[in-house]
C-alpha positions, 0 to 999 in steps of 0.5 A: 452323099454323091461325094461319098458314093464317088469315094466308095465307087470310083468314077470319072463323073464329078458329083457336081454333074451327077447332082443334076441327075434324077435319083431313084432313091427312097429318101425316107429309107436312106440312112447316113453314118456321121464321122466324129468330124461331122463328115459323112462316113457311110450310107445305105438305102433300100427300095420299097418293093411292096409287090415283089414277085416270088414263086406263085405269089408276091411279097414285100421286099427291102431292096438294099442299095446305095451301100457305101463306106468311105475308104478312110472309115473301113474296118470299123464295123460300120457296114455291120451296123448299117445291115443291122439297122436295115434288118430292124427297120425292115422287120418294123415295116413287115418286110420278111425278105431283103434282096440286092445286087452285090458289088462284090460277091464275097461281101454279103454272104457273111450277113446271111444273103444267099445267091438266089438268081443268075443271069446270062451275058451273051455275045451273038454274031450278026445274022445268027440263025433263029428257029421259026415261030408261027405268027411272026409275020403278023408283027412289026418292029419300030426302032426309035430314040428312047423317050420317057414321055413317049415310051414310058407307059408302054415300057411300064405296062409290059415290064409290069406284067411280067410274073417272074420270081425276082422281077422287081417292078420299077416305080415312077422315080425308078423309071425316070432314072432308068430312061436318063441317058447322059452323054458322059455315061455312054462310053462311046455308044450312041444315045439309048434306042428302043425297039418296039414289037407290035401286033395290029398297033398294040405293043407286045415287046420291047428292047433297049439298045445302043450301037457302038460303031467300029471299023477295021480293014475288013469293014464295019465291026460295030456292036449292038448292046442290048440293055433290057428286053421284054416280050409277051409271047414267043412270036414277039421274041422271034420278031424282036431278035430277028431285027436286032441280030441283023442291023447294018454295020454291026458284027455282033450283039451283046446282051446283058442280064438275060434269064437263064431260060430266056426264049432267045436261047431256045430260038438260036440254032447254034448256042455255041457261037454266043460265048455265054457268061454266067453271072450272079444276079439277085442275092436274097436274105430271109429276115423272117423265116415263117413269114417268108416261107408262108408268103411264097408257093411251092411246086408240089405238096410238102410236109417238112421240118427245116432247122435254120441257123441264123445268128441275127435276127435270132428269132429265125433260128430254130425248127420250122414245120412247113406244110405247103403246096401250090395254093397255100403254105403254113409255117409254125415253130416246132420241137419235132426232129428236123428233116433238113438243116441249113444256114439262113444263107442257103434258105435265101439261095433257094427262096426264089426257086432258081437254086436247087436244095439238092445242089446245095446239099451236094456241096455240103451246105444242106444236111438231110436227116430224114431219107427222101426229105431232100428230094421232096423239098428240092422239087417243091422249092423249085419253080418253072421260071428261072428267077431274074431281076431285069435291072440293077438297082 
């Protein structure tokens, strides 16, 4: 499987080395496609996210991963066959939604996945000014070499307490894999570090980071690369970034995978200097329309009939009466005239509350049939927190 993965995703590290690494794969959910000569032609797997945060609630989600087809077996319908197998097996397990990170954004739309979450990548100059937050002086920060045994419990506790749509929580296998830090994969950076924010000895935030040393004629120009950050409150965010933005011998801080509403953005006095880059984060596929829509909550009361187009699974196709609000939701098949119509891909895009149905309609991807229905649905499907998964699976 690792040899196939190296064919699908070219890498310098040999499979003989990566076979020693801890893999987070759920082997009981992993499938392979055998070629006629007996070799492995393709694979896919999925993670069992049984408590995946969605707006106002949580649901069971199949986290599609490790999808690879050997280049000698492309254009034979293998990926379609594997996706169909995922849909069937997920339905049998009661997973109404699938989510993934896309290696290429053009691939998964044709299978009904919609872009449901974005992230930001920032390059912040060292010493960038931050606004003050009351209570920051009560906090301290420890900088240490990241260690699974020592830091795993506090990371799991803080990361697991986040209630943000799309915030996939790592299980024990995934946590071990996340802390794994082979020297061959550091690309010139130091070993993984962790910054821990504490209030009276109790952790309230952390960030994983590495430093990359660089020297020019004018002096040191190193870079701090922040891999993941998690804070419990505003003061912790201010204290954490105040330290990371002022490390010696560094010229800038590169931050990847931030939510578009991360507190750092509001704390920065000068956002223009951060060189922001907008990226795609999670892609969502609604596998069971009535189940998925009834499992999340809505920002306001909503009474709407949605017409959904979906070739596979065909049970999704039809008109669905959604009666929902902040505390409950009910979905039933109906023969009533549709208020809105859309492809299942657009429904997936709006599912986590981070993509506006109004924006999709402006692009011609959602059609309003009843005046006012689009505005009401766009408000109700929206959510105060932007969706994000903090780690790429």
